[in-house]
C-alpha positions, 0 to 999 in steps of 0.5 A, spaced: 985 453 143 980 447 146 974 444 142 967 445 144 967 437 147 973 438 151 971 445 154 964 442 155 967 436 159 972 440 163 966 444 165 962 438 167 968 436 171 968 443 175 960 442 176 961 435 179 967 437 183 962 443 186 956 439 187 961 434 191 963 439 195 956 442 196 953 435 198 959 435 203 957 441 206 950 439 207 953 432 210 958 435 215 954 441 217 953 442 225 946 443 227 946 448 232 939 446 236 939 452 241 939 457 235 936 453 230 941 454 224 946 450 221 953 452 221 958 449 216 963 445 219 969 446 215 972 451 209 970 450 202 974 454 198 971 452 191 964 454 194 967 460 198 964 458 204 968 459 210 968 455 217 962 457 221 958 461 216 950 460 217 948 455 211 941 454 214 937 458 219 929 459 221 930 466 219 933 473 218 939 470 213 940 469 206 940 462 204 946 459 199 944 458 192 947 453 188 946 456 182 949 462 184 955 459 186 955 456 179 955 463 176 961 465 181 965 459 178 963 462 171 959 456 169 955 457 162 948 456 162 948 453 170 940 452 169 942 446 165 945 443 171 940 444 176 934 440 177 927 444 176 923 445 183 918 440 184 913 445 185 914 448 178 915 441 175 920 436 173 920 429 171 916 426 176 910 432 176 910 430 168 909 423 169 904 424 174 900 429 170 901 426 163 903 419 163 899 415 169 892 415 170 889 418 176 887 413 181 880 412 182 878 412 189 876 406 193 869 405 194 865 399 198 860 395 194 853 397 196 850 392 201 846 386 199 839 388 199 835 385 205 829 381 204 823 384 205 818 383 211 820 376 213 816 375 219 822 374 225 822 368 229 819 367 236 816 374 234 823 378 234 825 375 241 830 370 238 830 362 240 829 361 247 833 356 251 830 354 257 833 348 262 
């Protein structure tokens, strides 16, 4: 009977293999511009995706989910291997909200005060140059 450390490393290797195929699937997909959908370009047996399967479309399709693929491959606790959605939260959101200080908006310094009621030169007409 394998011990728990060997089982964890074996499971981690399987997840890395699945993640590699997942990335390959998205990297090598064929984008059909006419139908506005992404189609798999090859067979991916570990992901159970056949060539020609729609993997991304604008409407009326069920998107592929990496968590479901991990569950189908009997990976224990698949949430551990998937990063959280950035809108829900994650390390970046934690750093932005808890650690860094919010940026202060940039404001212009007030203009210097004008000298009050100084008589304009030449009655406000400026210097006259006549030749």
